[in-house]
N, C-alpha and C positions, 0 to 999 in steps of 0.2 A: 262204526266206531265213533264215539263221542270226541269232540274237539280236545277236551282235556286229556283224554287217553292218548290221542294222536300226538299232542304236544309232548306229553311225557315220554313217549317212545322215540319221537324224532329228536328231541333235545338230547336224550341219553345216547342215542346212536351217533348223532353228529359229534358230540363231545368225546365219547369213549371209543368209537370205531374209527372216526375220521379225524379226530383231534382238531376240530374246528374251533374258532373263537366265538364269543357270544354274538357278535354282530352278524357274522356269516350264518351261524346257526339260526338266529332269529329271522333273517331275511329268507333263508331257504324254507324254514317252517311256514312262515306267513305266505310265501309264494305257492307252496303246495296247497295250503288251505284255500287260498283264493284262486288257484289255477292260473297264476301269472308266471310266465317264463322270464327268468332273469338272465341277462347276457353276462358273459364272463367278465366284462369290464366292471360291472356292478360288484361282483364278488371280489374281484381284485382290489377295488377301492375300499372294501371292508377290512382289509388287512390291518391297517393302522388305527382304526377307529376305537377299538376297546380302550377305554381310559385315556384316549388321545395319545396313543402309542405307549401305553402303560405308564403314562405320566400321572394318572389318577384324576384327570379332569373329566369331561363329559363321559358318562357311561355309554358303552357300546350298545346297551339295550335301548337307550333313548335314541341314539344315532340311527340304529337299524330301523326303528319304528318310524322315525321322521323320514328316512330314505324311502321306506315302503309307502308311507302316506303320499309322498311326491310321485312315486311310480304309479300307485293305484289311482290317485287323483287325476294324473295326466291321462291315464288309460280311460278313465270315465269322462274325460273332456272338461274337467273343472278348470276354471280360470286360475291364473297364477296367484292372485290375491286370495282366492278361496282356499287354495292349498296352504298358503301361508297362515291363514286364519285357523284352519284345522290343525296345523302343526302347533300353533301357539296354544290352542285349547288343549291339545293332547299333552303338551309339555307341562302345562299347569296341573292337569289331572295326574300325570305321572309323578310329579313332585309331591303332590298331596298324598297320593297312594303309597309311595315308597320313601318319602321323607327327604329326597335329594335327587339331583340329576348327576351328581359326581360319583365317579367310580371309587374314589378314596373314601367316600362315606358309605357307599353300598357294599364295598369290598374292603373292610377296614384292615385286613391283613396286608393289603397292598400286593405288590408283585415282587416276590423274592424267590430264589431258587429252592428254598426249603419248604415252600407251600405245597400241599398235596395238589394234584391236578384237578382242574374243573371245579374250583370252589364255588363258582357262580351257577351251578346247575339248577339248584332250586329256585333262585331268584330269576333265572332265565325263563323257566317254565311259567312262573307267576307273571313276569313282564309280557311274555308272548300272549298269555291268556288275557291280560289287561288290554293289550293292544287289539287283540281280536274282538273283545267286547266293545271297545271304543269304536273300532271301525264299523262294526255292525250297527252301532247306535248312530253313527254319522251318515249312514246310507239314507 
């Protein structure tokens, strides 16, 4: 199965079957692709990250990728400063690719009870694929 197909399936399932947020969905999908086990505390910490607790600030797709870069970089034995540098480079690339780091810009409808569920499914798929390609490049 190609990574894009796997990402499409996993994101859809995590959103619609498990009702997970973008951060948790991204972390779980990346961890499956890279065969990295995530502890429950990591997933618990992802609860309030999307939009900074739905405030509309930093997007959970950025936050999850940065978290995963730290997890993967540590697993690979990278030094702290190297991980910080990779995160900095990733963030610049994400902003260039998607136009913003903020949820309020990437999800202009914001968070209100009248929104249909899982508005960010398509951008989540694109962001995970972007992250996957970035991490492969960084190897």
